[in-house]
N, C-alpha and C positions, 0 to 999 in steps of 0.2 A: 928753423925758422927765426931770421936777423928782424928785432923789431922796427917798426916803421919810423918811426921818430929817428935810430940809427940808420935807417935807410936813407934818408932826407939827411945827414949830417955828411952823411957818403957822399954823396952828391953833391954837397957844398964844398966838401973838400977837396976832392976832386976835380971839379967844374964842370959841367956839360959845355963841349967844348962845340958841339952846334947847333942849327937851329933843328927847329921843328917845324912841321907841317900840322896845324888843326886846323879840322873841321868841326865845329863848334854845332851842337845839336838843340841847342837852346832857342829863343825866340826871337834871335837876329840870324838865325838860317836861311837862307832863302828856299831853299828848295830842301826838304827834310828828307825826301824817297830817292830824289837822285842822289843823295848822301851817299847814302848804303851801297848805290853802283860804285860811286867811286870806289867807299872801301874795299870791296868786294874786285873791280880794277887791279887795286894797288897791290892784292894778295896773289892776283893770277899774276903780276909782273916779278912777283919774288920778295915783294915789301911786306916788312912783319908789320901789323897796324896794331895800336894799345887802342883799347875799347877801354874808355873813360866811365865806368857805369857812375851814376849820379851826379857825373862833374859836366853842368852846361846840357843836360837833359842827353848824357850819353852818346858824350864827344868821341872824335877819333883822333887819334896823337900817331904820327911816321915821321920816320926821315924827310925830308925834304923830297923832291923827283919833280923835274919839269915837266917829263908826261902827266903827272898827275895833276900840277897845277893847270896846263894846260888845258886836262881834261874838265876841271872846279870851272876854269873862266867858260868854255866851250857850252857845260851843261848848266850854268848859271848857279853853284855850286857856292855856299859861302865858305872861304879859309882864313886861314890868318898865318906867317910866319913867327912865332917865336923864337925869344931869344934866351940863351942858359939860364939867366936868372929870372926870364918870367916861366920856363921849363921846373924851374926846380920849387917855384912858389907853387906850381900847380900842385907837385907830386905833396909839397908840402900840407893845401889845404887837403887833398884826396888822402893822406895821412890822418886827419887830425879828424875829418868828418865821413858819415855814412856811405862813403865813395871806397873804390876799389878800382884797380889795374887791371887789365886782362888781355894777353894776348893774342891774336888771332894769328894763326902761324901758314893756313893755307886755304886758297877757296873750295869750298864745299863742293859735288857734283849733284847739279840737284835735276832733281824727275817730277813732271808732275802728271800724274794719273788722269789723264782726261779721256774721251770717248773719240773716235779716230773724227768722227760726226762732227757737223756744226748744231748744235742743238739751239732752241731759242729762248736762249738765255746765255750769261756771259761767267767769268769765275775773276773774283777778287783778286784770288795772288797770279794769277797768269797777265793777268791787266797790270799789275804793282810789278812783277817781273821785267813785263817788257817795258813797261813805265822808266824803270831803277837800271834799264837794259842790260840786267843780268840772263846769262846766257842758262837755259834751263834745255831737257830734252821731255818729250812725250812720250807717255807709254800707257799701255792699257792692259786688260784682260791676258793676252797672247804673250806679252813681255814678261807680265808680272807669274805665268804659270813657266814661261820657258825660264824661270829663276834669275831673270836680267837686273833686280833690285842691286841683288847684291855689288852692281857695278854703282852703284850712288849714295852718298852720303845723306842726302835728302828726301824725302819725298811727301807732297802734298799733295790729296785725292780730292778731285774736282769733286763738286756737289752730286755724288753717284748714290743712289740707293742699295745698299749692297742686302738689300732683305730680298730680292727678286717681286719688290712691287711696282715696278717703275714710276719710284718716287710720291705714289698714291694718288695721281693726275688723273684715274680713271674717271671719275666724276666730269670733272670739266675736260678733258681732252681726249678722250677714249675715242673719237672717230678726228682726232687731229693728224694729219697725214704724218708728222713726225714721231710721233704716240706709234700709230700703226706701225711704221718703219721701225720705229726704235725695238716692238714685243718682236717683228719678224727677225729682226737681225738678232737680237741676243738670243734666240732662241734657236737659232739654227747655229752659231757660234757654241753653245751649251753641247748640241748633240757632237758636232767636231768635234767638241773635246772628251766625250766618252759621257756626258754627265743627261741623268734624264731630266730634270727643272733649271732655269737659268738661278732659281734659289742655292741649289747646289753648286753650278758654279760659283756664282758669285762668293759661296762659304769657302770655296777652296782657294779663291785668292785671297779675302780674309784670312787664312789661316797663313797662306806665304805673305802678306803683310804683317803678322804678327810675329812671325819667325823672324825676320828680317830689322823686326826690330829687338827681338832677342839676343840677337848676334850683333847690336851695338847699331841703327838706323836709325834714323831721326825722323819722327813720324808728323805730320802736322795736318788738320782736317779742320773745315769750317761746314756751318750749316748740315745739311740733312746725312753729309757725309761721317760726321762725328757719330749721332746714338745710332745709327745704323750699321754700322760696323761693329758695335757691343748685340746687337740686337741680332742679328748675324750669328754670333759667337755663340749667345745662350738660347736661340730657336734651332742649333744644328739636331736635336735629339728628336724636332716634334714640326709641326705643320701651320705657317702662319697665315702663310697667301690662299686667298679667296679662289674659286673656280675663276675668275675672270682673270686671273696674274698666272694658273697653272692646270686650269684645266680639272683640279679638282678638288673637292671643298677641304677647308680650312677644320683644325683639328679641335675642334671646342673646348676643350680641358688643355691648349698650347700656353697658354699660363699658368698651369700649373708644373707643367712640362721643363719648365727652363731653366739652364744653367745657367748661374752667374758664377760659380767657380772660373768658368773658361771665359767670362769679359775681364777687361782692361782697366775701366777707368767706371762703370754702372753695376749697382745691385739693384736686386727686390724692386726693379720697375715690371709694368704691366701694357704688354703690348693693346695696342689699340687691331683688333680683328675685323670690324665691320670694312670694306673695299670704300663704299663712297665719304666715307672720313677721312679729312686731309690732314689726317695724323697718324706718325708712327708707334709714338709711345707716352706715357706720361712724364717721360723725362725731361721733353720740352717744354720750356716754362719761362717767360707764358705762351702759349699754346696759342696755337692756329683757330684752336673751335672756342678762347674768349680772348682777342687782342687788345679789348678796350680796358685792362690795366693801365693804361700807359696812354698821353701822347707823343706824336714827334717830340711835340716842345719839351714833354716833361720826363721825356725816355732817358737818362744817363745811368751810365754805370762806373763805379770807381775800382782806379788801381792801388793794391795793395801795395805800402813800403816792404820793402824786405831790410835785411842785414845784409850789404854788400860786400862786406865782408868774411861771414861765415852763411850767407845762404846768395852766392853769385850767380845759381840756374835764374834763380827765378827774379833775381835783380836784372840779368840782362833782357832775361822776356820783357820787363815791364819797362824799359827804359823809355821814358815817352817828356816832350817840352809841357806836359799837361800832366793832372792826376785824373781829371774825370774827364770823362770821353761819353760823347755824344753815341746813345741807342744804335742797333739797328735789327730790322727783323730779318727773319729769315723762314725757309721749313722746321729748319731747328734755332730757333730765337735763344734758349739760353737752355742751362740745364739746371736742373729741380736739385737746390740742394743734398736734402734729404737721402737722394739717391747716387750720393758719390760714394765711392770708395774708400777707404777710408786712406788710402795713399796718394790720394790724388791732393793737388794744391789749389787752393783756388787763387788764381791772380786777380782776376778783377770778377766785380761783383753788381748787384743792384740789393743790396741789403735789404730795401725796403717791401722786399715781396721775394726774397728769400731764393734768388735766381743767383745761378754763377755764369760769367759770360763767357769766362778764360778761363781754363785749369790746365794743369800739367801733370803728368804722372813720370816714374819713371816704368821700364819694361825689361825684364833681362838685363843684357848691358845699354841697353837700348832706350831712349824715352817718346813722350806724344805728347804733344799741345792740342783742344781743342778750343776754336774760337767759333761762339755761337753768331747766328747771325748774316746773310748772304752779303751786303754790300756795305761798307762802311759809312759810305759816301750816298746813300741811293736808301732812305730808310726805308721803304715797300715797295722792292724792285719784284716787278712780277714777270710771268713768260712775255714775250715780246717786247720785252722794254731795250732801250735801245743802251751800251753801254756807257759807264763811266766816263767821261774825260777826264784823265788825273793831274792832267795839265790844270786844272781849274781847281784840284786841291791837294797842291803840292807838299803843302803843309800838314796834312790831316793825319792826324794824333790817333785814328782807328787803322790806315794801312799802314802806318809806320810801328805798328804791334805785330801784323805779319811779317816787315822784314827785319822785325827782332830774330824770327825766330831762324829764318836764311843766313843771319851771319852765326847763330848757336853752334853749329857743330865744328866753327873753323877755329874757336876756343881752345887754346891751349888746356888738355885734360891734368889736371893732378893726379899725381898717384896715389892707387889707392892703398888705404891702409890694411894691413893683413895683421 
């Protein structure tokens, strides 16, 4: 590898002849969220984008393009045109500081795993994609079981419950028309696909997603889709679903029969078996049972700072214009740090209560990123609440973390050492 100081000297000696278009991502950016859509669209146009990690909040640099400039003007995204000497200065700063340049080569093909019917709640990732104007396809159980995940580079899991317990909404919503219809639809589909229970069908879906990761896929999940993914894998040889969910009683020794060798992120957890308690397990922290640990005004989590030159992946995922981010709740709000597997990297945490908010890990040739909470700009988002208007939160640090993950698969992969 050529030393960075020599790289800068080479640029100075040869003279960078052309301008560069810079999309700053610090406090000078008018619309951080739409800026990701600009970078994505540039990749679609065949323009290589350099992601300047830790430089002005994780800015984007690319060759000047009239199409991109016009798009920035139309969407209200701040950009600059830097001449050769300014570009050399930028690379000098990157060489000297905890910064790095990552080349983005190709727009990833994005899928969102989401139910086809409209539930009485929304999804932060879908809203982020639509606001940033990043194209995506919708997939659900049929497409997953048919093997169609192989067509996609990046997969987001809507707030799905993979345990077969219908989100543990039984106590509050068992008589709600949407809940009744959901249970009927899920049971009918499970039978159609040859499974005796919804829990078995969801387990098959989770195993297909696990295989998708093992083969190189990028998985991103929020809220209840995070811990229920691993709970389903750990409980595959026992029954954690009460009769109100699947017609037969729970295995009273279910927690003794969990297999943590099958999970990807969590270990040694205890599943909540009571059907009327709105909680999946003790992974969730702070839990829905005790939400009084923090108030909305006190609730923040801190992003870790990584070495951009030696740990570019976690650095990419934590790019932001702030290091302290407002907390927000969800069915799974955060992750008890004592239950994380050794391979999991904590990207953001509330150290005061030992809760990880944002985690990442490798699995096979792929990766997973789990983000606790439901909506970064709605502290306590309830069923039937209206969706968040992201035009009012265009500089949201919490939503930026979601969009970091969407560009992550576009990064040029470094050759593996043998």
